C-alpha positions as CSV (number, residue, x, y, z in Angstrom):
1,M,-258.9,148.0,18.6
2,A,-259.4,145.8,21.6
3,R,-259.4,147.7,24.9
4,I,-259.2,145.8,28.2
5,G,-260.0,147.5,31.5
6,I,-259.4,146.4,35.1
7,T,-261.2,146.5,38.3
8,G,-260.1,144.8,41.5
9,H,-259.1,144.6,45.0
10,R,-256.3,146.7,46.5
11,H,-255.3,143.9,48.8
12,I,-254.7,140.6,47.1
13,P,-253.7,137.6,49.4
14,G,-250.0,136.7,48.9
15,I,-251.0,133.1,48.1
16,A,-253.1,134.3,45.1
17,L,-250.6,136.7,43.6
18,P,-248.6,134.3,41.4
19,E,-251.8,132.9,39.9
20,I,-253.4,136.2,39.4
21,R,-250.3,137.7,37.8
22,H,-250.1,134.8,35.4
23,R,-253.8,134.9,34.5
24,L,-253.6,138.7,33.9
25,E,-250.7,138.2,31.5
26,V,-252.5,135.4,29.7
27,E,-255.7,137.5,29.3
28,L,-253.7,140.5,28.0
29,K,-251.2,138.8,25.7
30,D,-252.3,139.1,22.0
31,R,-255.8,140.1,23.2
32,A,-255.5,143.8,23.7
33,D,-254.4,146.9,22.0
34,V,-254.9,149.2,25.0
35,A,-255.0,148.7,28.7
36,L,-257.1,150.9,31.0
37,S,-256.3,151.2,34.7
38,S,-256.7,153.7,37.6
39,L,-253.3,152.6,38.9
40,A,-254.5,152.0,42.4
41,A,-252.5,149.6,44.6
42,G,-253.2,146.0,44.1
43,A,-255.0,144.7,41.1
44,D,-254.8,148.0,39.1
45,Q,-251.0,148.3,39.4
46,L,-250.4,144.6,38.9
47,F,-252.6,144.7,35.7
48,A,-250.8,147.9,34.4
49,D,-247.4,146.3,35.0
50,R,-248.3,143.1,33.2
51,A,-249.8,145.1,30.3
52,L,-246.6,147.0,29.9
53,A,-244.5,143.8,30.2
54,V,-246.3,142.3,27.1
55,G,-246.1,145.6,25.2
56,I,-249.6,146.9,25.5
57,P,-250.0,150.7,25.7
58,L,-251.5,151.9,29.0
59,T,-254.1,154.6,29.7
60,A,-254.4,155.8,33.2
61,V,-257.8,156.9,34.5
62,V,-257.0,159.2,37.5
63,P,-260.0,159.6,39.9
64,A,-259.0,163.0,41.4
65,Q,-256.3,165.7,41.5
66,D,-255.1,164.5,44.9
67,Y,-255.3,160.8,44.1
68,V,-251.6,160.1,44.9
69,D,-252.2,161.3,48.4
70,H,-254.8,158.5,48.9
71,L,-252.7,155.6,47.8
72,D,-252.0,152.9,50.4
73,D,-248.3,153.3,51.2
74,S,-245.0,154.6,49.9
75,H,-244.5,151.5,47.7
76,A,-247.9,152.1,46.0
77,V,-247.0,155.8,45.5
78,T,-243.7,154.9,43.9
79,E,-245.3,152.3,41.7
80,Y,-248.1,154.7,40.7
81,R,-245.6,157.4,39.7
82,R,-243.5,154.9,37.7
83,L,-246.5,153.5,35.9
84,L,-248.0,156.9,35.2
85,G,-244.7,158.0,33.6
86,L,-245.0,155.0,31.2
87,C,-248.6,155.7,30.2
88,R,-249.4,156.5,26.6
89,S,-252.3,158.7,27.8
90,V,-253.9,159.9,31.0
91,V,-257.6,160.6,31.6
92,Q,-258.1,163.0,34.5
93,M,-261.6,162.7,36.1
94,P,-263.1,166.1,37.0
95,Y,-262.7,165.8,40.8
96,D,-260.3,167.9,42.9
97,V,-260.4,165.5,45.9
98,C,-260.8,161.8,46.2
99,S,-264.2,160.6,47.2
100,P,-266.4,157.5,46.7
101,E,-268.0,159.4,43.8
102,A,-264.6,160.0,42.2
103,Y,-263.6,156.3,42.5
104,E,-267.0,155.3,41.1
105,A,-266.7,157.7,38.2
106,A,-263.2,156.4,37.3
107,G,-264.4,152.8,37.4
108,R,-267.5,153.6,35.2
109,W,-265.3,155.5,32.7
110,I,-263.1,152.3,32.4
111,V,-266.2,150.2,31.8
112,E,-267.7,152.6,29.3
113,H,-264.4,152.7,27.3
114,C,-263.4,149.0,27.3
115,D,-264.4,146.1,25.2
116,R,-263.7,143.6,28.0
117,L,-263.2,144.0,31.8
118,L,-260.9,141.9,33.9
119,A,-262.0,141.7,37.6
120,V,-259.6,140.6,40.3
121,W,-262.5,139.9,42.6
122,D,-263.3,137.4,45.3
123,G,-267.1,137.6,44.5
124,E,-268.0,139.4,47.7
125,P,-270.0,142.6,47.8
126,A,-268.3,146.0,47.5
127,R,-266.9,147.5,50.6
128,G,-267.7,151.0,49.4
129,R,-269.1,153.0,46.6
130,G,-267.3,152.3,43.4
131,G,-265.9,149.0,44.7
132,T,-265.1,146.0,42.6
133,A,-268.6,144.4,42.9
134,E,-270.3,147.6,41.8
135,I,-268.1,148.1,38.8
136,V,-268.6,144.5,37.7
137,A,-272.4,145.0,38.1
138,Y,-272.1,148.2,36.0
139,A,-270.3,146.2,33.3
140,H,-273.0,143.6,33.2
141,Q,-275.6,146.4,32.9
142,L,-273.8,147.7,29.8
143,D,-273.2,144.1,28.4
144,V,-269.4,144.5,28.7
145,P,-267.9,141.0,29.0
146,V,-266.3,140.4,32.4
147,Q,-263.6,137.8,33.2
148,V,-263.2,137.2,36.9
149,L,-259.7,136.3,38.1
150,W,-259.3,134.9,41.6
151,L,-257.7,131.9,43.2
152,D,-260.3,129.5,44.7
153,G,-260.2,129.5,48.4
154,A,-258.1,132.7,48.8
155,L,-259.5,135.0,51.4
156,R,-259.1,138.8,51.3
157,A,-258.1,140.4,54.6
């Protein structure tokens, strides 16, 4: 069974969205049996949506009990709830409240349970504990293959 996980930025420049959406679908189609995502705004939700669109079962990895309260905006909350309702399974991390440790634990869980990691990443250092760069580095430590998806020249805000 091929399991593909995601890590990536919450804020993806609009100019990069069509390319990243397309590349996610290409990477998923006929290459995965399960998709793993924390369903955060941005890359995680985009990945989850594309996985479901090509018929791949989705597993949500929820960092903390109050996770929904820490999503970016009402659209992200609505999309999170929609995607969560479509998941085949949900992994709840053992944290009551969101924290950098909870985000890091969820990212590490995804890496430890996937055969390949997709990273919607601009190549820059993480902006906090458990950020995209740290999760990519952790995947490299465990020899989990990583495919970076980004549009050349796109700058994150």
